[in-house]
N, C-alpha and C positions, 0 to 999 in steps of 0.2 A: 564435617565441613564444618569452616569458623564462620559463626553467626553473621546474619550481617546486623547487627545492632547498632549503629554507628547511633550516638546526640546529633540531634538539629543540626547546634553547633559546626559539631565537626561535618555535616551533610556539607554548608555554607560556605567553608573554611576548604575543603577541597576544592569547591567549582571556582570558588573566586582563583586557586592556583593553577587554575584551567587562564582565567581569564588573565592574572597577572605574564600567561606565555601567550598572548594576546588571541586567544583562539576563541572565545568569546567575548560581547563588550562585557564591560565592568558593572554594567546597571542592571546587568539583567540577574548580577549576586547579589543577595546582604545577608547581613549577619545577624543575628541573634537582637544584635540594640538597632536593628531599624526603625526607622521611625515608619517610613513608610509601609509593615508588615505588621509594626504592630500602633500604631493611630490611625488604622484604618479600618469598616467594618470588611469582615472575609468579603471573599469574591466566591460571589456563585458560580462554582465547577460542575455545574448537574448532577450527572448519579455519578462520581468522582466519590472512592469512600473518605477523602478527606480533603478538604479543601486547598489543601498546602500540600500537594499530591504532584505539581509542576509549577516549576522552578519561571514562568512568565516572567519577563521585565514587569513591570507592574503598570497597570491599567492598559496592556496590549488585551486586545480581542485579536485570537488567534482564531482563523479560516481556513485554515490551509493542511490541516493533515491527508488529505488527497498527494500531495509533496512528500513533507515529509512530517509526520504523527512526528507530539511531542514523546519523550521515556518517564516515564513514572518516578519522583524521590526514590520510593521504596524497589523501582528494578532498575535503577540509576545505584544506589544502593550493595544491592546487591553482586550486580554486577564487580563494583568499588571492590568490594566485601572476596570477588574471586582471584581478583588482581592480588588482590595482597595474599593471601594465600599462598597462591603460587610463586610468590617470589620468595617466602620462604624457604620453596626447597624447588625451582625451577623447573630438573629433570625429574624427582619423585612424585609431583604432585602431578605434573602434565600426565603422565605416560601410565600414570597409578589412578587414584580416587575419583581427579578433573576428567580423565580421557572415557572414564566411567558413565558420570557424573550429562559429560558430554549425552550420551548411548540415552539416558532415562529425556535428553532433551527431544532426543527426535523421537522419541514414542511417546512420549505424549505431544507431541508436535501431531503423528502421528492422525493419537485419537481424537485432537484435538478438528482436522479434520477427517474421520471416517474412513482409516485407511489405515493398511496391515503396519507396523516399521520400518521392515526390510523394502516396502514399497516409496517410502519416503526419504529425500536428501536432503541434510541443513548446506546450504548455500548461501551467497552474500548479500543475494538481491534475486528482485523477479528477472530482470536483462540476465546474474548468471546464469540461469534456471534457463530462460531462453533458449540462452548462448553453445549450452549444456545439449540443448533438441536436437537443434541444429546439427550443428559439430557430430552428433555421437548417430545422426540417420547417413545411410548410403546413398548418396544420388545416382544418377545418370545422367545425362546430358536431355535437356528434353522434358523430363520430369519438369511435374509443373506440384506448382504451392497456391493455395487458395486464399487467401485475408481480407482485411476489410481496409478502407481507405480511411480508418478512424483507429487505428492504430499507435500506441504508442516508441515513440523511434526504438527506446529501451522494445519492443515484442516487437520490433518488425525490422531492428537493422540485423538481426542473425539470418534472416530471409532476404536483406539483402545480400549478404555475404554468400551465400550456397549460391546462388544467379547466379552473384563472379566469380567466385569460382570454379564452381562445375557447369554451370549449361542449363542449368536450373531458370521456368520461365515464373513467372510470379503475376497472379488471375488475382485481381482488388475491385473489388464492390463495392461500388460509393454509398456510406450512408451520409441523408443530406442530414444535417444537425438539428432536424425538426420532426426526423420520420420520427413514428414512438408505433409504429407496426408491427408488431411480433411477424404475423402472419407473412407480413411481408418482407420482412427482413429476410427468413427465413426460403424464401420462393427468390429471390433477389440471387442467393445465395448454391442455390439449388441448381438455378442455370448454368454457373459458372463453375459447376466438374468438368471433368475433363475427363477421358480416357487413361489419363497419365498424371489423375491430380495423388497427386500423394499423400500430404497433406493439408489439412482445417485447421486454421490457425486466427483468436481471433479472443476478445480481449471481451473474459466477464461481464466486467462492468466497462464501457468507452469511457477512459480520460478523460475527452473531451466534452459531454454532455451529460455525463452518469447514468449513460441509458442502460440501463438494466438484462443483460444478452440473452433469450432464448435456448441457455446455455445446452438443456437438454436434447431438446430438438436438434439441434445443430448437428451435437455427438451423434444418434441416434444418428442422424443427417450420414455424416463419415465414414462411418458403421456402412452403411447401405451401402453406400458407395467405395470400400473395403482400404480407406482413408484413416491417415491420425488425428485423430483428434487434440488440439494440443490448443489451452487455455494460459491466457494471461490475464492470473486472480490479481494483480498487486492490489486493483482499487476492491478486493472483495470480506480476504481476510481479516476478520476481526471487527469490519463497520458488521456481522449478522451472522449465524450460523452460515455454515460451508459444507457440504459432501459429497466429496469428491469420486463416493461411489452413488452416488443417486444422481448428479451428475455425467454421470456415463460415458465423461472425457477419457483419454490414456494420458497426457499429460495437464497437469497443474499445476505453473510455475506462480507461485505469490513473494512478499517480501515481508520481512520482518521492523523493520524502519518505519510501515506506514500508519494501518489501523489496528496493529498486534501493539503498537506501540516500543517496540523494542527497541533496544541499540541498532542505531545505522553500518552500516556491512553484514546483514543476516537478513536468511531468506529459505524456502521452503521450497522443494520441485516432489511433487510427484510425480513417480512414475509406475506404472501399472505393471501386477505381474504380468500379465498376458502379453506385455510386447515381448520380454526376455530379450535375447540384445540386439534387439533391433533399435533401441537406442542405445549405442555404445560407447560413449567419451572415453577422451584419457583419463579425463580427473575419477572417472568409474571405474579407472579398468583395477582399482585391485579390494572392492567391494562397495557399498553404501555408506558405508560406518561414519560418522563427525572427521574423524582421524584415521586417516592410512596409509601405507608407502603413494600410492595417488595423486593424491588430492594434496596432504603436506599437514604440516599446522594451522589447524581454523587462528580464529583468534579467540581465546580458551574464553573469559569474562565476556565477551558478548556472545557464545552461545549459549551459555550458562544466562547473562542478563533475558536472554530470548526465553529464555523458561521461565525465567518471574513475569514476564510477561503477561508469557498464554496462562501462566498463576490468574494474573491482575483480571483480564478482561475477563480468564471463567471467573474470578470471586464474584463481579457482579451479576456476570453472565450475559450472553451471547442476545435473548431473546428481547431482555431488557436495554439492551446494548443499540438493537433492533428500532425499536420503538422509538426508545427516545431519539436518535438521528430523526426516525422519518417523521413525528411531530414537531423537532425544529426547521427541516426540512418545506415540513407544509405551510406552517408555518414563514418560512423564508419566499415558499410558493406567493403566497392571497395575498403578502402585503408587496412586492414584487409591482403584483398585475396593475398598481397607484402612480409607481412610479416612474415621470417621465420620461422617452429617449431612449428607453430600454424593452427590449424582448427578449421574455424566457422563452431556451429552444430547449431546454429538458422537461422530461414527459409529467404529466400530470400528478396526482398521485396514483398510486395503483401498481398492478408488479413489474410492471418496466422499470417506478420508481427507486432512485438511489438515494446516499446520502451526500451525495456529489448533488451541485444544482449550478447550472451557465446561463448566462444572458447575454443577451446581443449588444452590443451595439452600434454608433449610427459609423461611418465611416471619419463625420466632421472630427470623433469623438475618441480619441485613440485609449485605447481600454491601459496599454504603458503608462500612459500621464495620468491618466483618472487614479489606475495604485498607488502610483508615486502619492498622490493625493491624500489617498486614500490611509498611508501609510501614515505621512508626516501631520498630514494635520490633524486625524482621527485614532493611530492607533492603530487601525485594521486591516491587515496580514490576508490577504486574496490571492487568487492564482491570475495570473496574464493566462488567460488561452495561445497559441501557439498561430501565429499568421496565417499560418496553410487550413486552419480549421475553420477561422471565422474571427471579428475586432469584439472583441469581449470576456468574462470574467467568470472566474468560477468559484462557486463556496463548496465548502467539506465540512462537516460538521459535524462533528465526535462526543463523546462521552462526558466528559469536560466542556462543554461549550452552555449555555445557557441562554430563553427565551430574552434573557437579556441584552445576547449577545446580538443575537439576529437583528433584534428591537432599531441597539445599535449603529449597526449596520445600513437597515430602512433607510434609519435617520440623516447618515451620509450623505449616502448615495439621493437622498430627495435633494440636500443641501446642495450638493453639486451637477446635476441633473434637472431642477426643479428652475432654475433662473434662464 
């Protein structure tokens, strides 16, 4: 395979070409002669191998990995090199060397998540994995799916679909934003089971508050009731170690474009071998390979870019990444206690905490307006929590963030809310 060895000049030139096509703002890219890159001190990029691994707009403080993670330069270069190789002889490379390479990525992903290769499917997103799961199940009118009111729409819409199409009933357990008691959550979900419950579907880490759910305990509970445990792992894989076998769930769907820092349009879906054909969607009729008659041709550069992203994350080390993220998160949690007019709703440091932290604002301070001020005045990007949950924002820090980023956010919030 052609090695992904592009010069730094060629790298930025390729990005500039995207800018010319109006795919991204021109200021996001600078060539080798850019004074913004060369006349300033290197930016602190946390534990990233190289401070130049991320192509952020100069001065941007990016605290939004939980929505869309940035793709590191080496990963982009690898995906670009694959695409260039593919175009040399598309059919020859796609159905021979690169098809084998995609299967190697699938095997790498399986090792990364602690399962067998034949239990893993490469998808386009967490939502895609959840949709395949719901579509592949057989339901009868009156069957029930148990879930929570804190699920991301991408993990909920599949169950709304089967409810409408097959007459399935949804039982939704409420989890208050400031609920930090794992046993209380388990007890509430236990009460939601009925003799007709077929599926328990929940998130590994809640998108709303970053609460780390007791996955192993809930999976064991589902098994004891003869139910399938389906986990939305969009906010977990890449932020720290995830072993699907140890978690005991039947299904685990995740994204490549968040904490794994892979190309958009990539994801992973674990389907335990014990399920057999219990989950049997159209896309898997010809098997679980990256390319098959039932799946069609995927984005080959993106799939191999996902493999490069897994290598990038693995080289740094998941334990190191989790420790780094936890330290930044704890620093933020402590500092926000002194910021007026807000209330942190995420769990304190401990087993329920994750790299996501959310705070609630009073009704007279719209979270969307504060978000715009943070972006426009301070060049800080955060997540506005959807209003169906609460009026507030969510912060997600990853390996490229630093204490300086946390301090910049706290200073900005103090300036905006302390007046």
